N, C-alpha and C positions, 0 to 999 in steps of 0.2 A: 570749881572750874567752870563749869557751865553757867552758874549764876552771874559770871563776870564777863560773859562775851557780851558784845553789842557796845552800846553808848552809855559811858559813864560820864557823871558831870563834876569836875572840881568845883566845888561850891565857894563863892564868894563869902566873906563875912561882913554882912552890913554892919555899919557903924552910925551912931547918932551924931549930931553936931558936937556934942561935947567929948566925942572919942569913946563912949561905952558902947558895948555890943548892943545892936539893934536886933532884939528878938523878935519884934512884929515883922520886922523887913525879912528877917531869917525865915519865919513861919510862911510868908508870902512868896519867898524864893523856892522852898522846898515844895510848895503845892503847885507853884508855876511849872517846875522841872517834872514832878510826877506827872500832872495833867498832860504834859506835852509828850509822854510816852518813853521817858528816858529809862534805861535797864537797870542802873544801880548809882548810887550816891558815893561820891568821895568827900569826907569831911577833914577839915584841918590839913588840906595840902598846901602847897605854895600859893595858890590862887587865893587861899582863905587868910592869907596874911598871918600865918601861924607863928612867923619869927617875932611878931610883934604882941602876941598873946601870952598872958600869965597862965600859969598852970591851972589855976582855978576857972579861968575863962574858958580854957580848952575844954575842961571837964564838962562846965556848964553848956557849952555849944554843942558837944556830943550828945548830952543828955537830951537838949531841946530838940535836936534833929530826930533821935530816936522816937522821941514821943510824937512829934508831928507827922514822921513817917509812919508810924504805927505798923511796922513790920511789912508796908507795901512794897518796898524795895530793898535789896541788900544793900548794907552800908559797909564802905571801906573807909578805914581809919588812918590817916597820915601821922606816923610817929617816926621823925628823923632827927639828925643832928651830926654834929661833928666831935661829939664825946661819946663814945660807945657806952661807957658805963652809964651816962645820963640818959641815953636812949633806952636802956634796958630799964632804969629807973622809972621813966616816964611811962613806958609800957605797963609797968606794974601798978601805976596809979590810976589807970582809967578802970571803969566798969566795962568790960567787954562783951557782956552779954548783949546779944543783938547785932553784934558786928560779925561780918562775914570773914574780913581778912585785913590785914594790916599793909600799908604801902610805906615803903622807907626809902629815902633816897640816899645814893651814894654820898659819903661824907664830903662836905663843902670846905672850902678855905684851906683846910689842912694840906690838901694835894696828896693823899697817900699813894703809896706804890700800888700796883694791882694785888699784891699779896696783902696789904694792909686792908685793902678794900674787902678781899676775900674773908679775912680774919674778922673784920668788923660785922660781916653778915652772918658768919658761922657762930659768932657770939649771939647775935639776935636770934638765929634759928634754934639754938641750943635751949632757949627759955621760952620760945613763944608757943603757946597753945592754938594759936591761929595760923592759917596759911598766910605766907608772906608773898607780897608783890615787891620785886626789886624796882627801883627807879634810876634811870641813868639821864641825867640832864646836865650835861658838861657846861652848857651856856650859863649855867647858875652856880655849879659847883667847882667850876675851873679845873675838873679832872674827869677824864672820861674812863667809864668801865668798859674795857674791851670786849668783844665777842667772846674772846677765849675764857675771860673770867666769868662772864655770864653763863656760858655753857658749863663750866667747872662747877658753879653753885647749883645750876639746874640739876646736875648729874650726882652730886653729892648730898643734897638735902631734900627729902621728900615734902617737907613743908614749905620749901620755896617753889611756889607753883607757876610764877610768871614774872614778865618784866613790863613796865611802862618804859619804853624806849624813846627818848626825846633828844637823841643826839643829831637827827636830821641827816645822819650818814646812811644812806641808801645801802651802800655795801655792807655796812655793819649789821644793818637790820637784816638783809638777805642772808648773811653768815649765820645769824642766829636762827632765822627760820629754816634754813637748809638743815643744820645740824642739831637742832634742839631735840631732846627726847619727846616723845609723843604726849606725855602728861606735863608738858610745859608750855606756856603760851606767851605770845607776844602782843601787847596792845600799843597802839600809837600814842605818844605823848606830844605829838604835834598835830594841831588841828588842820593845818594845810596838807598834810601829809597821810592823814587818816585813810583817805580814799584809796591811794596807790598801796599803801601798807596793807589794808585789808583784803585787796585781790591778790596779794603776794602770799597770803597765808596768815596774816595777823588776824586777830579776833574781834577787832574793833577800836576802841579810842576811850582815853579819858580826856575830856574835852573842856576847854574854857569856853568857847563860843556856844555851847549848848546850855549855858546859863541863861542866855537871851533867847536861844531858838532850839529849844529841846525837840520840837516835832520835826523840824526840817533836818536838823542834824541826825537823830534817830532814824528817820527814814532813810536818809542817805547811807548810812552805815548798814541798816538792814537790807536795802537793796545791793549793796556791795557784797555781803556775805552770802546773799542768795543767788549770786551772779546775774542779776538785773543790772548790767553795767550801763545800759543807755539811761536808765533811771538815776543811777547813782552818779553818774558823770554829770548830769544835768543839776542835780542839786549840789554836787561839788562845786560846780562854776558859779551857781547862783550866790553860794556863800563866800566865795573866795576873796572878793574884794573886801568885803565885811570883816573876814578872818584876819586879812593884813591889816586893817584899821586897828583892830583890837590890840595889836602888839605893836604899834608904830612908836608909842611913847611908853612901853612897858606895860606889863600885868601886875595887877588887875585893874589898873587906871582906865583902859579902854573899855572893858567889859562892865565895869561899873556905871561908866557914863552912858552905855547902851541900856543897861537895866533901869537906870533913872528915867530915860526917855521912854522906855516901856512902861513905866509906872509900878515897876516891881519892888525896887528898893532905891535908897538915895546912893549918892556916889562918894561920900565920905571915906576916906582912907587914913591909916595911921602912918606919921612920920617913921622913916624918912620918904615914904612914898606920898605922892601927892596928885592932885587931880590933873586931868590931861589939860592941855593948852586950850584956849578959846576956839583957836582955829580947827584943831582937831575935834573938839567937841561938836562944832557945827557940822563937820563931815560926817561924824557917827550919826547926828540927828537926822541928816538927810539919807543916810544909808538905811536908817530904821525905817524912816517913812517909805523908802523904795521896797524893802522886803515886806513890811507889814502890809 
């Protein structure tokens, strides 16, 4: 639990122009965020375009990140899906040595009931040797996991240790924070809300923006958690407009454009995702110049 407080980064997956995984770019990205002071790495999350990756590619990406990281930061592995049996099968396909925890999103597209969501996580918890982070992101899944379901899971399973909450519903966030058991934590899944959630009792963020600006973002979260609200507030507002640009045409198109302008990696995506428009790209380039 302590290892996953602070700022985690949901790593993008760099691609080459032919669509293959760009392992040189991935090396540069991992070094960039570690040197920037990030607390932990999240591999194969939504931002990593994992839905477009074959299983052998996912295994190779995890292996590469572990090698480059060389145990410098904790690693959280994204393993999710809308077929519970397949999620469990995928879990068993990875070499989990060196992985601190798994992050698994509430099932998408199927729109299960709250009981279905509970039973999905129960099945994963029953086979997982690693701690589990729940992930509620109704903007992508079309199904909200309620505070009541989150709290039920938190109380029923010792290996479910926290949640990445990305509902953008602050009442729901506060209901979880108010009623959760002491050994369960909430981290923000919304970059723009990471500051207020951290001062309400959250433990940090799993960030998209931190791919580009790991130092500024991790400094903001550390200041928030230490109670230095003036510093945290200032950094929050410095990054706010840039943060909004990142999601204007969807994720990870925006952050990949920023990473290209920062000379970290290229901005290729896999279909059905596509690069940001020329207009937005120019605005991102200008924002990068202003922050850098």
